[in-house]
N, C-alpha and C positions, 0 to 999 in steps of 0.2 A: 338579466344580461344575456345577449345572444351568444351562440357558439362562435368560435373563432372563424369558422368557414362561412358564417352568415354576414360578416362585415364586408362592406364594399372595399375595393382596392383603389389605390391612387398611383399613377405611373410616374408623375413628376413631383418630387419632394421639395419642400421649401424649408428654410431655417425656422420659420415660426410654426411649422406643422408639429403635431404632438405624436408621440409614440407611447404605447402602453408597455410598462415593464413591471416585473415582479420585484418588490422590495423584500429581499430575503431576511433582513433584520426585523422589519416591521410586519413581515408575513402578510403582505397585502399588495394588490395591484395598484399601480400609481401611474400618473401621467408625467411625461417628461418632454421637453422641447427637443426637436431634432437637432438644433444647433448645439445643445449641451451634450447630446449623445455623440455628435461628431467631435466635439472638443475632447471628450473622453477617449475616443478611438485614436485621435492624433496624439494625445498625451501618451497612450500606451505604446504607439509606434516608436516614440522617441525615448521612452524610459524602460519599457519592459525588456528584460534580458531573456534572449532565446538561445540556449546553450548549443543548439544544433547548427547555428549559423557558422560558416567556415571563414569568418573574418575575425580580426582582433576585437572590433567593436561588435557586441552581441545584440544591439538594438536594430530594428528594421531600418530606421533612417540612417543610423551610423554605418550599417552594412552597405546600403545603397551608396552613400558618400564614399566609402572605402573602395567599392568596385569602380565607381566613376573616376576616382582619383588615381587608380592604379593603371590606367590605360596609357599606352604610348600614343602621342598625338598622331593623327593620320596626315596632317599637313607637314610637308617637308620644309624646313627652314633654310633660307639662303645664308650661308656663312662665309661671306666674302670680304667683310669690312669690320672695322673696330666697333661700329654701332651694333652690328648683329651679335658680336661676342658679348658686349655689355648687356644687351637685351637678354641673352641666355643666362648670364651670371645673375642678373637681377630677378630672374624667374625662380631661382632656388630659394626656398624658405629654410630658415635655420633648423627647424625640426625635421625637415625632409631628408637631410643627408645629401642627396644628389638627385638629378633628373637625367633620364635617358631620352634623347631626342634624335629623330632622323634629320639629317642635314645634307646639303649639297652646296657646291660653290668652289671658289679658289682657296678656301680655308685660310682666310686672312692674307691672300696673295702668295701663299707658299707654293701652290701648284699652278703651272702656266695655263693649263686647260681648266677643268673642274673635276671635282671628286664627289662621289656619293658615299655616305657612310652614316655612322651614328656618333654622337658625343655623349659622354658621361660627364655631366657638369656638376661640380660642387660649388661651394660659396666663393672659393678663391681661384679655381682653375677649371679648365675644360680639356678633356682628353678626347681626341678624335681618332677613329679608326675607320678605314673605308678603302675604296678602290679609286685610283686615279684613272679617269675615264680614257684618256688618250693612250697611255702606256699599258693600261690594264694591269698595273702593279699595285701591290698593297701600299696603302698610304697611312701614315700615323703622324700625329702632331699633338703638341700640348700648348695651351694658352695659359699663361700666368704672368703676374706683374705687368699686365698691359701689353704683352707681345706674344706672338706665335713662334714656336720653335719646331722645326721639322725633325721627326724621329726617323721616319722612313721616306 
């Protein structure tokens, strides 16, 4: 058997390529399919617990999902009519508790111009806080039971 450094190398791997591995139980070198090796790696990424991860889910895939899910959307939603309020309410999942979203608009027609701000949306209501653009004053409102109520 040649030395490891005497084997030729391959730059592009395929699923049906074979790799050499050491079977610790059988104490022997064995052949294995690259596709099986990949399946093993993917399984470990989704099941192996890594305590040093700073997320609630300690698997690699779970941590990536948590990081992607915790981001505030970069797209600002227009909140000027009933349909947009319903869309926001429908985006909240039962287990999430609430969503934090950047918004702009007349906020259900409460503000004559438009306002920019954020909403904290639960399953049954939406709380808006922002700035009314024309007056440059603080604006606050709540949506529940199908209607908007101006607070400020």
